[in-house]
Phi, psi and omega in degrees: 000146170282146176241002177137188188277150180279082180298323174298315173304320173299315179287315173310321182275359169097021176292138180288172175290321178300313177304310185297320180299311184296318182298315179298317173303314185290326183289317175302314178291323180287334182242033161299155173282345186268148169077170174281164183292319179302320177281330177285329166300314180302315181294317186290317183295319181295310182296322186244026185302336178261010182255100184311311190291318179298320179293331185293323183289318180300310186295321182302309180295317182289330186305313179234091181294348176274342179293134179285145175252126173304134170252147176298155177284134180270119173278133186250146177284140181276000000 
């Protein structure tokens, strides 16, 4: 399961604070519980169309829609 973005790796690779902030927003939208993955991809694509790094992620997922995408672990209330 996914646990979030690799913040240390992003910082080491020289991503700006603004880029990291946008990636976090896109991650939250992409892996929200509402809607299907296709709907969320469409929303993220429309919202971040001018952000090349986010669009790289969207395009990677869309290239082979038959490929499974790892999902974050869902915490359930006991």
